[in-house]
C-alpha positions, 0 to 999 in steps of 0.5 A: 354722341359726336357728329361729322366734322365741318371745316373753316373757310377762307374767302380768298377774294371777294370780301365786300365786293360780292355784296356788289356783285364782284367775283369771289373765290372761297376755299375750305381751310381744314386746319380748323373744324367743328362738330356737334357733340354731347358730353357727360361733363360739359365744360364752361365753353360747352355750356355757353355754346349750348345756350347759344344753340337754344336761341338758334333753335327758336330762330329756326323754328320761326324761320320754318314757320315763316318760310316752310317752302325754303327749309324745314327741320326735325325740330323735335329731334333738334330740341331734344338734343339741345335739351340733352346739352348738345353744343358745337365743339369747334377749334375755329376761332370766332371773329377771325373771318374764317367762318365759325358760324358757317361751320355750325350752320352747316352741321345743323343743316346736315343733321336736322334738315328735312329733305336736304340737298346732299354733297353726293348728288349732282350739284346743279347751279339751282341746287347750289343757289337753293342751298345758299339761300337756305344758309343765308337765312340760317346764318342771318341769326349770327350776323344780321345779313349773311350771303350764305357762302360760308356755310355753303363752303363748309357744307360742301368742303369744295372751292366755290367760285362766285361769278355773281349773286345768282351764279355760283359754281364748284370749281377746281383750284391750281394744285399746291406745291409744298416747295413753292416759293409763292404763298397765301398766308394768314396774319393774326391781328390778335384782335377779335373782329365783329362782323355786323359793325364792319358791314354797317360801316360798309353799307353807310359808305355805299350811300356816297357816290364816290365810294360806289364809283371806287368800288366799281372801277377799282375794287371790283375790277381788281378783285375779278382780275385776281380771281381769274388770274388765280384760277388760270394759274397766272401768278405774275398777273395775280401779284400785280393785281393783288398789289393794286387791290391791297392799295385800294383797300388801304385807301378806302377801307381804313376802318376795317384794318386794325390801326396797328396794321396800317404801317405793316400794310403799307410796308408790304406795298412799298417793298413788294415782300408781301401784299395784305388784304382783308380776310372776311369783314375785317376789324380784327381777326386774320388778315390775308397775305399774298407773297411771291417769296415766302421766306422774304415775307416771313423775314419781313413779318418776323414779329407776327404769327404767320399761318400758311394756307396755300403754297404754289 
């Protein structure tokens, strides 16, 4: 048995900001994917994944008891497949900010949810919000508090524009150009990030008025501008605003940036060769980079592993 593939995602803009109603833009990233599988001779990884699925099934059983109006599953089929050794076979790195748990949630919903909303129907805003609410509850099993956006992106495999908490829509993004000098890339920090502790630090910081002010007047302002610039294809303004955003993050989100990268981050701002920002909750995993000149950025970051996500 092997189920359909679900892809990783990248939140280009909006990490942390969307908790406070900034805009956000999330795109599928097809380089990584995962699928539900049953093997004759499971590997150690598969056995570990299966054990985690067992716990997830108990959680989902409780979820449908508590909120039957939100979602119900064919729990019998799910249980019997998990008993048979079903696991999530995934190339998506965990703790890297590219949505490993999101893809798993999407796969389970796709195969086992009763009366599911499908990609093929007319996706009204109501349906998107309903899916997001379901995925938010499902994914909370993995990191305590989830927006539901990662699984939504993985499930639909289309770019999603977040205008605010209760206003999301599918969107188109400017087409890629393989010969373009500008690029969005991933920088591997070489450290696994943990989502929950990072979100906790952020929630603690929110109790301070100064931090809340900075979020609203700087972080959200530049995030919103970046989303608008990117979707409008205004690359000149995009880089101006990404630079400002990169500065704000370096000054106010230090704990989310691995220490070894503080200098690298600052160097990008000083030289304008590239600008870095958080990818997901930070603390490790990938760091997202933007550059107007990919060759220059590669030269500047030659000691690091770069993966190009998008060229324009």
